[in-house]
C-alpha positions as CSV (number, residue, x, y, z in Angstrom):
1,Q,-12.8,-9.7,12.6
2,V,-9.2,-8.6,12.2
3,Q,-8.2,-6.8,9.0
4,L,-5.0,-5.1,7.9
5,Q,-5.3,-2.9,4.9
6,E,-2.1,-1.7,3.1
7,S,-1.9,1.3,0.8
8,G,0.7,3.5,-0.9
9,G,2.3,1.1,-3.3
10,G,3.0,2.1,-6.9
11,L,5.6,2.6,-9.6
12,V,8.6,4.7,-8.8
13,Q,12.0,5.2,-10.4
14,A,15.2,4.0,-8.7
15,G,16.4,6.4,-6.1
16,G,12.8,7.6,-5.4
17,S,10.6,7.2,-2.3
18,L,7.3,5.7,-1.3
19,R,5.4,5.6,1.9
20,L,3.3,2.6,2.7
21,S,0.5,2.6,5.3
22,C,-1.3,-0.2,7.0
23,V,-4.6,0.5,8.8
24,G,-5.8,-2.1,11.3
25,S,-9.4,-2.9,12.2
26,G,-10.5,-5.4,14.8
27,L,-7.2,-5.0,16.6
28,T,-5.3,-2.2,18.3
29,V,-2.1,-1.8,16.4
30,S,-0.3,-0.3,19.4
31,T,-0.6,-3.5,21.3
32,Y,0.9,-5.7,18.6
33,F,4.3,-6.2,17.1
34,M,3.8,-4.9,13.6
35,G,5.9,-6.1,10.7
36,W,6.4,-5.5,7.0
37,F,7.3,-8.3,4.7
38,R,7.7,-8.5,1.0
39,Q,7.6,-11.2,-1.7
40,A,9.2,-10.8,-5.1
41,P,8.2,-13.1,-8.0
42,G,9.8,-16.5,-7.7
43,K,11.2,-15.7,-4.3
44,E,10.2,-16.5,-0.7
45,R,8.6,-14.0,1.5
46,E,11.1,-12.0,3.5
47,F,11.0,-9.9,6.6
48,V,11.6,-6.2,5.9
49,A,11.0,-4.3,9.1
50,G,9.1,-4.5,12.4
51,I,8.2,-2.4,15.4
52,S,7.2,-3.5,18.9
53,W,4.3,-2.2,20.9
54,S,6.7,0.0,22.8
55,G,7.8,1.7,19.6
56,G,11.5,2.4,19.5
57,S,13.8,2.4,16.6
58,G,12.5,-0.7,14.9
59,L,14.0,-3.8,13.5
60,Y,15.2,-4.0,9.9
61,S,16.6,-6.5,7.5
62,D,20.2,-5.8,6.3
63,S,18.9,-5.1,2.8
64,V,16.8,-2.1,3.8
65,K,18.6,-0.8,6.9
66,G,19.3,2.9,6.5
67,R,16.8,3.3,3.7
68,F,13.5,2.3,5.2
69,T,11.9,3.6,8.4
70,I,9.0,1.9,10.2
71,S,6.8,4.0,12.5
72,R,3.5,3.9,14.3
73,L,0.6,6.4,14.2
74,N,-1.4,5.1,17.1
75,A,-4.1,7.7,16.9
76,R,-4.9,6.3,13.4
77,N,-4.3,2.7,14.3
78,T,-1.8,2.7,11.6
79,V,1.8,1.6,10.9
80,A,3.8,3.1,8.2
81,L,6.9,2.2,6.2
82,Q,8.8,5.1,4.7
83,M,11.0,3.8,1.8
84,S,13.8,5.9,0.4
85,S,16.6,5.4,-2.1
86,L,14.6,2.6,-3.7
87,K,16.3,0.1,-5.8
88,P,14.9,-2.2,-8.5
89,E,15.5,-5.2,-6.2
90,D,13.0,-3.7,-3.8
91,T,10.3,-4.5,-6.3
92,A,7.8,-6.9,-4.6
93,V,4.4,-7.2,-3.0
94,Y,4.6,-5.7,0.4
95,Y,2.5,-7.1,3.3
96,C,1.7,-5.7,6.6
97,A,1.4,-8.2,9.5
98,A,0.6,-8.2,13.2
99,N,1.7,-10.6,15.9
100,R,1.4,-10.8,19.7
101,F,5.2,-11.3,20.0
102,P,8.2,-10.0,18.1
103,S,9.0,-12.1,15.2
104,T,10.7,-12.0,11.8
105,R,8.8,-15.0,10.6
106,D,5.2,-16.0,10.9
107,H,2.7,-13.5,12.1
108,A,-0.9,-14.1,13.2
109,Y,-2.6,-11.6,10.9
110,W,-1.7,-10.5,7.4
111,G,-2.9,-7.9,5.0
112,Q,-3.5,-8.6,1.3
113,G,-0.5,-6.7,0.1
114,T,0.4,-3.7,-2.0
115,Q,2.6,-3.8,-5.1
116,V,5.8,-1.8,-5.2
117,T,7.6,-1.6,-8.5
118,V,10.9,0.2,-8.8
119,S,12.1,0.9,-12.4
120,S,15.8,1.3,-13.3
């Protein structure tokens, strides 16, 4: 059974930083395209960042480019999202997802999400 478990969310002031982690079980994170998505109240879920099985610099939405960094920790079967210079508009539930192929939309597997709240 595939499971993705996010952690690291919380409340932070604008301009602050948070690091989200996603641990996979039942799959090998290093063989999947791993994505981070978010959904704010009343809004559709949106792609935030993704990283292919080969690693590399990652793929980012324009709204987070230059502020967020996605990375793999293969030895821990984990993908991380380092978020800096956070803004109130970054407030959302953040979801980790895994897919066999690169995608900024639907993924095969999803975590349950972790809340990130940025106060002004």
